[in-house]
Z-matrix of the N, CA and C atoms (Angstrom, degrees):
N
C 1 1.473
C 2 1.520 1 108.60
N 3 1.314 2 116.37 1 126.62
C 4 1.459 3 120.18 2 -178.11
C 5 1.523 4 110.45 3 -75.85
N 6 1.313 5 116.36 4 168.50
C 7 1.465 6 120.93 5 -178.77
C 8 1.516 7 111.50 6 -61.49
N 9 1.333 8 116.11 7 -40.94
C 10 1.464 9 119.87 8 -178.73
C 11 1.527 10 110.26 9 -64.34
N 12 1.325 11 116.60 10 -44.75
C 13 1.464 12 120.39 11 179.50
C 14 1.523 13 110.20 12 -62.67
N 15 1.329 14 116.83 13 -37.06
C 16 1.458 15 120.75 14 -179.31
C 17 1.523 16 110.06 15 -66.88
N 18 1.341 17 116.67 16 -38.81
C 19 1.466 18 120.18 17 178.14
C 20 1.519 19 110.28 18 -63.65
N 21 1.333 20 116.19 19 -42.90
C 22 1.466 21 120.63 20 178.73
C 23 1.525 22 109.71 21 -63.53
N 24 1.336 23 116.57 22 -39.14
C 25 1.461 24 121.48 23 179.70
C 26 1.523 25 110.44 24 -61.99
N 27 1.331 26 116.76 25 -47.08
C 28 1.458 27 120.62 26 179.89
C 29 1.519 28 110.41 27 -66.08
N 30 1.342 29 117.00 28 -40.49
C 31 1.461 30 120.90 29 -179.64
C 32 1.525 31 110.18 30 -64.41
N 33 1.327 32 117.27 31 -39.28
C 34 1.459 33 121.02 32 179.92
C 35 1.519 34 110.33 33 -65.74
N 36 1.339 35 116.33 34 -41.09
C 37 1.462 36 119.93 35 178.67
C 38 1.521 37 109.94 36 -64.49
N 39 1.326 38 116.75 37 -38.27
C 40 1.459 39 121.22 38 -177.95
C 41 1.524 40 110.69 39 -67.70
N 42 1.332 41 116.64 40 -45.31
C 43 1.467 42 120.45 41 -177.68
C 44 1.521 43 110.88 42 -71.39
N 45 1.327 44 117.84 43 -27.70
C 46 1.461 45 120.35 44 -178.28
C 47 1.524 46 110.86 45 -64.81
N 48 1.341 47 116.73 46 -21.69
C 49 1.459 48 120.09 47 179.00
C 50 1.526 49 110.62 48 -75.95
N 51 1.326 50 117.20 49 -21.96
C 52 1.459 51 121.25 50 -174.67
C 53 1.524 52 112.39 51 -105.83
N 54 1.334 53 116.61 52 -27.61
C 55 1.463 54 119.55 53 -176.89
C 56 1.521 55 111.03 54 -95.35
N 57 1.342 56 116.63 55 150.42
C 58 1.466 57 120.50 56 -179.95
C 59 1.529 58 112.79 57 -77.79
N 60 1.331 59 116.87 58 -18.79
C 61 1.469 60 119.94 59 -176.15
C 62 1.527 61 110.40 60 -87.32
N 63 1.345 62 115.37 61 58.98
C 64 1.461 63 119.73 62 -178.18
C 65 1.527 64 110.80 63 -64.88
N 66 1.327 65 116.68 64 -35.85
C 67 1.463 66 119.95 65 -179.77
C 68 1.520 67 110.38 66 -61.51
N 69 1.333 68 116.27 67 -39.07
C 70 1.464 69 119.91 68 179.59
C 71 1.520 70 109.78 69 -63.63
N 72 1.316 71 116.66 70 -40.76
C 73 1.461 72 120.60 71 -179.91
C 74 1.521 73 109.80 72 -65.37
N 75 1.337 74 116.45 73 -41.65
C 76 1.465 75 119.97 74 179.74
C 77 1.518 76 110.92 75 -62.81
N 78 1.334 77 116.79 76 -37.76
C 79 1.465 78 120.30 77 178.29
C 80 1.524 79 109.77 78 -63.33
N 81 1.340 80 116.30 79 -40.68
C 82 1.461 81 120.17 80 179.94
C 83 1.526 82 109.77 81 -65.72
N 84 1.334 83 116.43 82 -39.84
C 85 1.459 84 119.80 83 -179.91
C 86 1.524 85 110.09 84 -65.01
N 87 1.328 86 116.86 85 -44.58
C 88 1.467 87 120.28 86 179.99
C 89 1.520 88 110.33 87 -62.71
N 90 1.333 89 116.13 88 -41.04
C 91 1.464 90 120.00 89 -179.74
C 92 1.524 91 109.79 90 -64.07
N 93 1.333 92 117.26 91 -35.67
C 94 1.458 93 120.63 92 -178.85
C 95 1.521 94 111.88 93 -73.13
N 96 1.331 95 116.89 94 -27.34
C 97 1.462 96 119.93 95 -177.26
C 98 1.518 97 111.67 96 -80.90
N 99 1.336 98 116.80 97 -27.18
C 100 1.468 99 120.07 98 -177.90
C 101 1.523 100 110.14 99 -70.59
């Protein structure tokens, strides 16, 4: 995982705590890991 992808991963985890669309964030995370 590159540095940029890791930053996006951490940012997505951080925003998922504040936004109601947690499922959407999880889908983005899964898509990024594949």
